N, C-alpha and C positions, 0 to 999 in steps of 0.2 A: 644246340643249337634250335632257338622257338620258332614258331611259322611266327610269331610279329619279327623278330629281327630278321627274318628271312626275309619278310617284304617289303622290310625298312630298306633294305639295303639291296632289293634283287634289279630296280632302275642300274645304280651303278655299278654294277658286274656287266648288267648286257652291253652300256654303254663305253665302258673301257674297250672290251673285247669288239663291239660293234663297229667303233670307231678306229680299232687299228685294224681291224679284218677287213674295212669293205667300204666306208665311208671317205676315206681321206688322200683319194685318187681322184681323178677325173674317170668318169665311166668310158668302157667301152660296150659298143652298140653292137646289136645285132643277134644271132642264135650263137655265135662261135664266142664273142666276147659276155653273152650272159652264161653260159658253161663254163667257159675259163672263171669265174668271179663265182658261181653258186658257193660251193664248197666254203669257199669262206665269209659268204654273205650269211649260209645257215649256222654255221659253226655255234655262235653266240647265245643264237634263241635255243639251237640242241642240247649245249649246255645248262643254259637254264632251266630246260623241259629237266634234264636230268638230276639237276639240281632238286628241282620241287620233289622227284621223288623220293631222293634219296633226302629230303628233309622230311617226306609223310612218313618213311619207315622209320627212319631213326626216333622221330618224335612218338609215333604209334606204339616203338619198341620200348619205352621208356625216358622219363624226365632226364633232365640237365643234373638232376642231383646222385642219381644212382636207383631212383625207385624202377623196378620192374614194371611192363605193363599188367601184369598180375594183381601185384600189390597195389596199385593205386587207389584211393581213396574220394569219392566224391566230394564238388566241394557243395557249399552255402547255395539255394536257389532252388526255385519249387517246381515239381516234376514236370515237363515239357517247357522250361521256359528256355529263353536261347542260351542263355551260359550253361543249362546245363548238362549240356557234350563236357566242357571243360573238368579236367578231374585232378588230385593233388594230393601231396601226400599230407598225412596226418600226423604230430603237429605239422604245419604249413614253413616249411623251410624260404628263406631270402635270400639265393645265391644272386651275388653281382649280375644287373644287368637285366634281372627276370622276375616277374610279377607271379604269384600266384597261379591266375587265371592263366597265365603263357603256358602252364604246362599240361599239355594235350593228350588225352586218349578216348578209349571211344566206348566201354565199358562203362555203363551209367543206369540209373535208376531214369533220366529222362528220357532214355530211349525202349519205344513200347513194343511188347513182346505179345508177338500174334501167332495163338497155336498151331493155325490151320496152315501156318508155311513156316513157322520156326524162327521166323526171323523176327529181328529187332528193328525199329526204325527210328530214328534219332530222329530231334528240333530243327529244323535250318537253323545253318549256323550263317548269320551276316558278318562279317568281321575285315577292317584292313581294305575294306573294295572288293572283297570278294563272298561268295556266296556259296557253300559248302552244305550237300545233302548227305549223309550218312546212314547204311542201313547192317545188319552186320549178322550172321548165323555162328553160334556157338558149336563144337563138335567134341566127343570124345574120341579116345584112341582107336574106336572100333568104326569112327564117321558116323556114328548115330548125332544125329541134333540132340542141342540142349535146350533147356527152359532157362537156367539160369547159370551164370557163373561158377565155377569148381576150383580152387587153387590148386586139387587133387586130381580131378577127373578132366580138367578141359585142358587138349589137346591143343585146339587148331582154333584159330578165329578166322572166318572166312568176309572180306567187308567190301561192301559196293561203294564208292566216293564218286561224287559228282563235284568238281570246284570249276566255277567260275568268277571270271573279273578281271579288271583292266590296270592296267598299271601306264602313266606318264612321265616324261622326265625329260632332263636334257644333258649335254654335253658336248663340249667344242664346237660351241655354233650350231649345235644339232639339235634338234626336236626328236622325241622317239612317244609312240604309242601305242601301245599291245592290246591288244584286247586278245584274250583265252580261254580254254574251259578244256579242261582234264576227265576222265572218265575212270574209274580205275575200277578192277573187278580182282583182287587179289588176296591171298591167303596165308595166316601169319602163321607157322605150324612149329613144333619143339616148345612146346610153351610145358611136359609133364615135367616135373621135378621139384624138388624143395633146395635150394632156390633153380629157378629154370636160368639156366646159363649162356645157352645160345637160341637166337631168334632167327628165322630163315622167313623168307618172302620169296614167295613167287605168282606169278599172274599175268594177267594181260590188261592192254585198255589201250586208248586213244588220244589225240589231242588234236586243237584245231587253235591256231592261233595265226589273226588278222593283225600284221606291223607294218607303220606307215612311219619310216625316216623322214623327215625333211633338214634342210639346210643348205651343208656342202653341196649334195646330193640329194632328191627325192624319191627315194622308193617304196612301193609298196608291195609287200606280199602276203600271200595267203598260203601257211604250212600245217601239213594236216599228216597225221602219224597212226602209225599200228606198233602200239608198242608190246613189250613182251620183257617181264622180269622172271629170270632165273635164278634162284639159288643166294639171294643176297643175305650172307649170314652177319650179326650185329650180336657181337657179345656183350653181357650182362657183368655187372649195371653198364647201362648205355654211358651215364655220366662220365664214369673211368675207361672207356673202350668207345669211343661218337663213331668213328666209321666204321664200314663194311668189312670185315677181314677176307672177303671173296662174294663170287658172282658177279652178270653182270646185269646191265637194263639195253638192248636194244630197241631200236625204232627206224623205222621203215618209212621214210617221208618223201612226201609227195610234195614239190615244192612249184608254187607258181608267181612270178612277177609279173604283175600289172602294169607296173610305172616303173618306168627311172629317168630322173630328169621330165625332159619333153616327149620321148618316148613312151607311148603308152600299148608300145605292141604286146604282147601277152608271151611270155615263154616262160617253158614250164619242166622240166626233171624230175629225178628221181633220187635219194640218196640214202643207203645205209650207213647208221649212227651204232656206234658199240663202245660202250663205258665197260671197263673191267674196275672191279673195286679191290685193292690190295693191301689194306689194312690202315692207309694213309690218306694225307688231305689232296694231294696230290694223283689225279689216275686218268692214267689212258684214255684218251676218246680217240675212233677214228670217225675220219664223214667221207664217204668213198673210200678212196685212194689214199687221201691224204690223213697225216697225222696230230692230234693236237694232244694238251693236257687241259686236262678240269679241275679246278680247285675247288674244294667241295665247301669248305667257308667262306670266301671270296667271289663264288661260281664264276671267277676268271677263266674264259677259255685263251690257250697262249699255244701258237703255230710250233710246232718240232722243224 
């Protein structure tokens, strides 16, 4: 799954789940009503957040054609151009539903190395209404920073990625507008070996979402979270093994509702969201004490 296909359908997935979980019934007002609704209202956006991270990890781990992170080759485009972040195999395959530029990785000559920081900084990419800023550092097996990638000596890549954007969509006579920002500080490890057979992701991050939902019921939410990724393992080649075998993504959310219908009373709560990967598209997700299932392909959240 590419970032392009992800963004193209992310609106539908949130809409389906949100309409099913929260906006199809009359609002229950007051603090008690908010507390009873908050997990169901949060679940679709939380699932979309986790699906965003899954998409990022899977895409940076390799392409849909089976090329691994380490062996991707740069596309055309001058150094420093916005297209320079994209990479593809040579010769470029044309799998169904993908364009050559839809295969993404982060090791690229367009990313400028600075010896003082041992860091590569990539040009900002504006794409599908989102702006991405990427930097990374390469390390050998002893944790020593490297000035260039080596297929035999590079053991891990530490990436800092910021992603901001907006999406608007409609469903079932309701309109949705979400503005989001994500920040990730993550490490891709276990790259040694020829070929490298299992990529492992660990790291932390943060997420902020301003969500406006209007139609049957108007709701405005401010969502923020501290995020932790632990040992998310993706077997290579990724094209043949699309889903993480194991690992977890945990998000600790602060949920603030500032409007529901005519009620502009501010209500707030916290929820811990845990997604556990299992090698399939359907993964368990808990929101507080409630249990859901998240489909990594459709991004739809279903109450269990």
